[in-house]
N, C-alpha and C positions, 0 to 999 in steps of 0.2 A: 339328219343333220348336220346342218353344215358346218365343215372348218374350214379356218384360216388358220396357219402360222402368223404370226405376230412378230414374234426375233428370234434369231439363229439360235442366239444365246443369250442364257440369264446367269448372269455375272453380277454377283454381290458381294461387295467387301466390305464394306461401309462394318460391319461388327468387327474385323478383327483388325479395322484401324485403331489409330492412336486420335484423341480428340485435342485438336492444337491447342483450344482455351485449359483446359484442363489436365492432360499428359498421360487418362488414361484412357483404356483403354475400350473399346463401345460396351467386350460384356462388364466390365468396371466400370462405366456410366450406369449400365441399367442396373445392377445390384446397388448403386448408391443414390438411382433416381427413387430407389422401390423404398431404400432403406428412408429416404428425407420424406414420401408419402404415407407413410405409416408413422414414421414419426410426426407432423405436421399433421396429420388424422385424429391418429391419438390424442393429440394435445387441443387441439378444437373439440375434442367431444367428451375430454376429461370436464374443460371447463364451461361449458352450453351445451349437453346432452344430459336431461334427464329421463335414461329409463323407465322411470314409474311415471307412466302416464304420458311419457315418448315426446317429452316439451322439447324444443332447440329453441334457445331464448335469439334471439336479431343481434343486440350486439353485445360485444365486449369493450371491457373499459383496463387497459393494460396497466393504470395507474394506481387504480382503487381493489382491480384484480376482480371483479363483479361483473356477472352478465345482468342480461337486463332485455326487458318486451319479449314476446313472442313472435314468433314470424308467418306470416303465409303461407299457403302451399307453392307458391313459387318457390320462396326461399328454400320449404325443406326436401326439395326437391334437387337441393345442390349437397345434402348429405346421405340422399337415397349415390347420386353418381361417384362421389370422393368411396363411397367404403366400396362399388364396382369397378370403380378403377384399381383401387388396390388389392383388388381380386383376381380384377383380369392380369396385373401384375404378378401376383404369385401364382396366377398358373400359368404367365409364361416363362416363368422362372423352377418351375417345380421340379426341374429333371438335374437342373443345374447348380440348383441351390436350395437343396432337401432342408434343412435347418431351419431359412428360415419360412421357407414356406408350412412344414410343422409347427413352426412356433405359433405363425401367426392366420392360417386360412379359416381353422373355425371358430374362429375367435371373431373375423370379419365375419362369415357365414352368420353368428349367432348376431354381427351389428345390425347386420340388415335386416333379419329378421324383427331385432326389436324396433326398429325405423317401419318397418314395412303394421306393424303392429301400434307405431305412434301415426301413422298416417290415418287411421280409419278415423280419429277424429274430426278428421276436416272431411270424411265420407257422409254424403249424403245422396237423397236418391227421389225421382219421379214416381207415380204410382198413377195408378189405373185409374182413379178417382181426378188428382191433380198433373195429368202426365205433360211435357214436352210438346208442344205444337214444332213441328220444323216442316221443313220444304216439302216432308216426308207426309207430313200429316200427325195424328197424336202418338206415340210411345211413351210407353213408359223404362224407369231405367233403374238398374237397383242398387249402382255403385257405380258413382260420382263424384268426383270431388270437389269442395268448392273453395273459393277464397281462403276462406276465413276458418279457422279452431273454435270444435264448437267442446263444450262442456266435459261433454260422453260420446263413444263411440257412434258413428252414425248417423246423430244427429245436425248435423252441417246443416246450413240453410244455403242451396244448390241452384235457388230462382232467381230467373233475369240473371242479373249483371253479379251471383253471385256466385257464378260460374263462371269462369272461360275456358275456352278447348286448347291453345295453350297450355294451360298447366297440364293435363289432361294426358298432350304429348309428349309429353318431359316425361311425367309418370310411366306411360307404355314405353318408354325408351330405355329408362331404367329398370322397370320390371324384365324387357327381357332380356335387360346386358344381364341382372342377376341370376335370370332362367338359364343363361348359357351359361353361369360358369359354378352353377348349385343342383341344375335337375332338378329345383322343384317346379313339379308338375303348376301349382297355384298362382305362380307367377305368371306363368304363360295364361294361362286361363281369363286371371284378369287383365293383362295386359290384349288379350281378345277384345272383351267386353267394353273395355274403355274406347278398343279403335274403333265398334263399331258404332260405337257414343258418337264418338268424334265424326266418323264418317258422313251418320247422318245427318249432320251441317254443311256437308258440300252441297252446293246449289247446283240439282240434277234438272233445273225445269229447262224447257230445254228453248233455245233461238229458234229463228225463221227457218232456218238451214237443216233444223233439226241436231244442230251440234246443243252440249250445256253450255250456260254459262260459266258455272265450275269458281270451283274458289272457296273459302272455307271464313264463316265469318272469326270475327275474334271470336266470340260466347253467344248464346242462345239470343240473351240479353243487346246483341250490338247490329248493327247494321255495317260497320265496314271490316275488308277484308285483309287482313293482316299478314306479312311476310312472318311474322312468327307464329300464326295463327291457319301453317302450311306444310310451310320449309321441316319444320322438326318434324314429320308425318315420314318423311320421305325412306328414309335409311331404320325406322321400325318397320315399316310395310313391306321393303325389303328385305328385312330379314324375318318377315314371317312368310311370304315368298318364299324364303329359301327351305325354313321348316316344315314347309306344306310341299314340297317337290321331293321329298323323300322319302322313303321303304313304306310303312303302313299310312303314316299321317296323308300322302299323295293321295289316297282316292276320299279325304276329307272333301264336303259338302259346305257353301257359306247359301245362305236363305237372305236377298234383302230389299230393298222398295228401290224403284224408279220411278219417271212420272211420264206419261206417253203425251201426246202434242197438244191435248184435252188441260195439262194438267192434275190427270187422274192416277192415282198411284195400281203399280202393277210389282208382283213379286217376279225376283232375277233366282237363281240356282246355277252358280257356277264352282267348279273345283276353286278353294282356297287358294290354294299357291298361285292359280292365272288372275284370281280378284285382289290378291294386295298386290301384284307386279305391275297389273293393270293399272291401279289407281295409285302405286308409285307414278306413276308415267306420267297422269291425268294431273295430280297436284306440283310436280315436277316442271310441266308445259306452264302450267297456269301461271305458276309462278316469273314463270321465269321472261313470261310472255307479258305477263303483268305488270309486274313489277320491279321490276331489273331496269336499270337506268340509262339509257343506251349514253350518255354521257363521261359518263366516269366506270360502267362497267359493273357496277354492285347493287345492293339491290335496298328499295324506297324503306320503309317502314311500313305504310299502307296504302289502299285506295279508299274512299268516303263516298257513301251515297251522300245526295241531296237532303237527306233526312236522318235523324235517328229514330223516328217512330217505325216501330214493325207494324207491318199492318199483312189480314189475313184474309183468303178468300173461302168460302168453303161449296163444293162439289158433290153431289149426290150423298150430303149428311155428313161427310169429312170434311175437316177442319184444317188450310193450307196454309203455310206461311207463301206469302207471296216474294216474287224475286223482286229486288232493288239493283236500277243499273248504279256501279261503282263510277268514278273517275279515274284520272289517271294519277300516277300513286305520289305521293308525296311525303312529307315530314324527315325525319335524321334517317340518315341512313348508317342502321348501327353494324357489327362488327359481324354479331352476332346472325343477322339476317342471311349474309351473304354466308356465314359458316358454314348454315345446316346444308343451300345448294352445294359448298363443296363436296360436302361428304353424300348429301344425297344420289349427286352427279357421280362421285367412286364410287359407291355401292350396286347402282343402276350398268356403270362401264365393267363391273366384275362382274355380273350374275346374267346380262347379255351378252358383254363384249361386244359393243353398239360404237361404230367410232365417232357417231355424232354426241356420244354424252363427254369421253376421251377429250375430243375439239374444246366442247365446254368446261369441261372440268380444266384445262389449263385455261384457257383464256380468261374463266372469275376465281381463279389461283394468281394467276399476276396482276388483273386488277386490284386483288385486294393486296395484296402485299402492296403495289402500287401507292395505294389510296391511303389505307389503315397504318402504314408502317413512318416509323420518320428515326434520323439518326441522332444519335446523343452521343456524348465523349463521357467517359469518369476514369477518373486515375491515368487517363494518356492513351485510354480501351476505348476503339469505335463500338457501340454497342446499336443494333437495329432496335428500337424498340414498340410495339402496338400502340394504336393509342390510347389514351385513357381521359381523356378529354374530347371537346367539340371541336371537329377542324372548322369555323364559320364560314370560311370560301366553297368549301365541298362540300357541307352538311354529313360529314360522317364523323361518327363518335364510337366512343368504346366506353366501357369497365370492363373491371378483371374477368366476372363472371364472362359476359359477354367477347370476353377475347377470349378465352378459356373452351367457348365452341368454336370461334374462327381456329383455335389452337385444331381441336377434333376434324377440321375441317383439311388444315394439313397435314397431318398425319393420315387423314383416310387417304389424300389424293396422294399422298410422299408414297405408296404403293406404284404409284403408275405413271408419275411425273418426275421425274428428277428435280428438278428446282424447288418441289418444296419440301425435299429433305433439306434442303438449305434455310428454309423457313421454320421445321422446325428446331434447327439447331440452334437459332438466331434468339428462337425465345426462350430456348434449353438455356444458353449465357444469359441472360435475361432474371431467371428465376433464381440461376445459379448465385449471379452477383447480390443479390436483397437476400438471398438465405445467408451469405456468407458474410454481409453488410448488414444489414438492415432488420433484422429482424430485434421483436419486442415480445417478449412473455412465448414466444413461440408466433408470433404474427408479423406476416409480412405486408408491406404499404400497400397502398395503389399503385403508387408509382415506381417500378418496380428500380431503377435506376440513380433516381435523386433520392427518391428514399421521403421520410415522413414531414410533413409542414407541420409549425406550433400547434394548427390546433389539432392534428392528430394521435401526436406523440404527448405535448411536453402537459397540455389546458385537462386538467380531470373534467371536466363538466362537458368537454367534446371529445373529449377521446376516447370513441366510439368506435370497435371496430365491429365490421357488417362483417357476418357470419358467411357470406354466400360469397364475398370476393376473398375469404381465407381458404374458403372450402375449396374454391378453383382451382387456385397454389397447389393443394394438397391435389387435387384431381389431374392436373397436368403433369404432375412429377409423374402420378401413375401412369398416366396414357403413355408417354416416352418411356418407362419399360417394356411396355405393349409393343408400343414402336419401335425400339433397338430388339428385343426378341423376334419377331416376325422375321426380320430381318436376318439374323441366325436362322430362323427356319428353314429360308431360300437357300443360304448359303451347305447348310446338311445335307440337304435336296439333292445339291451341285455335288456335292462326293459320294452320290449312291449310284449315279450312272450306271446301269450293265453293260457288259462286254459281251452279251451274247445275244445280242438283238433286239433284247425284251427291254420292258420298261416300267415304269413305275409311276404310277400320276398321283399330284400334290393339288391339294388346292391353293392360290397365291396364299394363304397364311398359312401355311405349313400343315394344313392338316392330310396325311395318307390315306388317299381313298381308292386304290388297287398297287398288288404289288406284281412282278414280273408278271406284263401280262404283254401278248403280241401289241405292237405300233398301231398296227391298221386296225386292231379291233380297241384299241385303248381309251376311245371317249363313249364308246357306243352305249347308248341308256342314259347318259350323264345329263341331270340337267343344264340348262344354259347354264353359261359364263365362262371365265377363263383360269384354265388348270396348267400345270405343271406336268410335260411329258416328258421324259425323258432330257428333261433340263430346256425345252421348247416352251414357250407359251405359246399355249393354242387357243381359240374360243371356239365354244360351242355353241351354237344357233341355232 
């Protein structure tokens, strides 16, 4: 393995500092963020989620106090996300705040379990008699999630446009987050099942030069290839690679289909750790090279084929979906499509230590902040707020949940890029202003600074608060807990340096992997990634 020292000293003092806007230390801020995340999440669930039957309402009317309509599976994933963000926050503060942890961890584990049961009303399947015909031919898939909720578990329609790959990707992400904080093996198994299904949507047809066309269509019933049906999978693929690169799992294999130059499928077997990381790289490269707008440095919505009609060919009695060329990127430049690329670049850099990912992370973060933020003032104070409506001159656009995904990217990137810590603090400041000034019945407005407009807050017929937007605010508070706690972990590492020439080894998120080892042997046998070795950042390749 090749080792390269990245920095001589790791100095992290943010957690011990005082936040100018609040007067709180970072530790106090982390605790307050967790309390607010729990408060907001509990309030939303009390008003909008029915445990019996696992129903999540789409809207809440603060004037009448009534919830209405039922969400699609996409909105449902935001409930999984907010629950996981609280669980991660609780786990991060387990040692320093044991009372909060003990009072809430088990019930949030149960809440995720309840949500997972409710998710099964969106589940459907492809069968051997009615398979999905993909680029690799006919395949049956037992557990796929449809757009719309069925009356019974497992009865959802998933044919054609009734399921889309991006919905599966958000579910994969949350199943893996839940697995990390609960250890429930079924969540990992289901995440892998869905990952196999989604990767079957990758266009593995070969160009004349022998390389794949690449890209995942929006869903099995679509010909367009979207940022949202590619980028969200990058980080989960990296996480799966990490899971299958350690201990007994490192020997696990996966067998999948690829296509030869004549378009016939054949089986390939790889180590899972290698397979998932290779695919994370491929998806990242495809989206970066295909859907990045060179003018703004952020990402288009999609690339469209010349037709929406899916065609098929038959080779040796096997039916395959035919490749269709797509044009250049177009549509709005939504905040979340850049956010997932920031998260993906940060995770790829974290596990590979390759400078190219860090370079792209820095550039994408700078461009995202430049195009997705605006300066506003309230009560004489300056705020830098994310877009929540379209900028017609640039095509950039955002919503509260899309901005939540961008915030995830900033948080992931802040581990390696100092300026992104400032971006996280800007959103913290905006959230706190809305929390202190604009709450209605435990909900916050779309516009965090200017607050509710008339139709939002005072018209009983139009006062419909969107559950996904509301859950995104709770999730952001939860994620910011983990962000602050990760800084604490690195600071603690610094205080434990050895004086006898031996070192401890940690991951950059604070996980202790080796104790009191000789510096020369400290990284031998470790998987690729960035580690803290005696207070120094070292990349293992």
